[in-house]
C-alpha positions as CSV (number, residue, x, y, z in Angstrom):
1,M,105.0,96.0,105.2
2,I,102.1,97.6,107.7
3,D,100.2,101.1,106.8
4,I,99.3,102.8,109.6
5,D,101.8,106.2,109.9
6,A,105.0,105.5,112.2
7,A,103.7,107.9,114.3
8,R,101.7,105.8,116.1
9,R,103.7,102.3,115.7
10,D,105.8,104.1,118.2
11,D,103.7,105.5,120.6
12,G,104.0,104.4,124.2
13,V,100.7,101.7,123.4
14,S,102.2,100.1,120.9
15,Q,105.6,99.5,123.1
16,A,103.4,98.3,125.5
17,A,101.9,95.8,123.2
18,H,105.2,94.8,121.8
19,Q,106.4,94.5,125.4
20,L,103.0,92.6,126.6
21,A,102.7,90.1,123.7
22,A,106.1,88.8,124.6
23,E,105.9,88.3,127.8
24,I,102.6,86.5,127.7
25,E,104.8,84.2,124.7
26,G,107.2,83.5,127.5
27,A,105.1,82.1,129.4
28,L,103.2,80.1,127.0
29,D,106.9,79.0,125.9
30,S,107.9,78.5,129.8
31,G,104.5,75.7,130.4
32,D,102.4,78.1,131.3
33,A,99.5,76.8,129.4
34,E,97.1,80.1,131.1
35,P,99.9,82.6,132.3
36,L,96.4,85.2,131.9
37,T,93.0,86.0,134.3
38,A,89.6,84.7,132.0
39,E,89.1,88.7,132.5
40,A,92.2,89.8,131.3
41,L,92.6,87.6,128.5
42,Q,88.7,89.0,128.1
43,A,89.7,93.1,128.0
44,L,92.7,91.7,126.1
45,M,91.1,89.8,122.7
46,A,88.4,92.8,123.4
47,A,90.5,96.1,122.2
48,A,93.1,94.3,120.9
49,C,88.9,93.2,118.3
50,R,88.1,96.7,118.1
51,S,92.0,97.5,117.4
52,Y,91.6,96.1,114.4
53,A,88.2,96.4,113.0
54,A,88.9,100.3,113.3
55,A,92.5,99.7,111.3
56,V,90.6,98.5,108.4
57,E,88.0,100.9,108.1
58,A,90.1,103.4,108.5
59,G,91.3,102.1,105.9
60,H,94.5,100.1,106.0
61,N,95.2,96.8,104.7
62,F,96.9,94.3,106.0
63,P,96.0,90.8,107.8
64,P,95.6,90.9,111.6
65,L,98.5,88.0,112.5
66,A,102.2,89.0,110.8
67,E,103.1,86.4,108.1
68,R,105.7,83.9,110.0
69,S,103.5,83.8,113.8
70,R,103.8,81.2,115.7
71,V,99.7,81.3,115.7
72,T,98.2,77.8,114.6
73,S,96.0,77.3,112.5
74,T,93.7,75.3,115.5
75,D,94.5,78.7,117.7
76,V,93.5,80.6,115.1
77,M,89.7,78.6,114.7
78,T,89.4,78.4,118.7
79,T,89.6,81.6,119.2
80,A,87.6,82.1,115.8
81,S,84.5,80.3,117.5
82,G,84.8,81.8,121.2
83,L,84.5,85.0,118.8
84,L,81.6,84.0,117.2
85,K,79.8,82.4,120.1
86,S,80.9,85.2,122.1
87,A,79.4,87.3,119.7
88,N,76.0,85.6,118.5
89,L,76.9,85.0,115.8
90,A,76.9,82.3,112.9
91,V,79.2,81.1,110.2
92,F,76.3,81.6,107.6
93,E,76.6,85.1,109.8
94,L,79.7,85.5,109.2
95,G,79.7,84.2,105.2
96,M,77.1,86.4,104.4
97,W,78.4,90.7,105.7
98,Q,82.1,88.8,104.7
99,S,80.0,88.2,100.6
100,W,78.4,92.1,100.8
101,T,81.1,93.7,103.0
102,G,84.2,92.4,100.6
103,R,86.4,91.3,103.5
């Protein structure tokens, strides 16, 4: 179970995020390979990235993907590679940061 207090889990933003995620998954399941514009996807990725980093910095310890997520290893590698490139970071820098922070 994720250790963020119930008040935040049950707020409107979280509910809207769950609804949007379900709509995107439904579109993908229906064969729509690009249900979002590039700009919308970038906005969601930035918000999700910042939100997850803020939760970790606040001391919450949970993985960014649920245990039974439908995300594949290829999905993760493609996304991680794109995130690193967008931030002008190399895998070496990620490895160094992980060794320094223990994350």
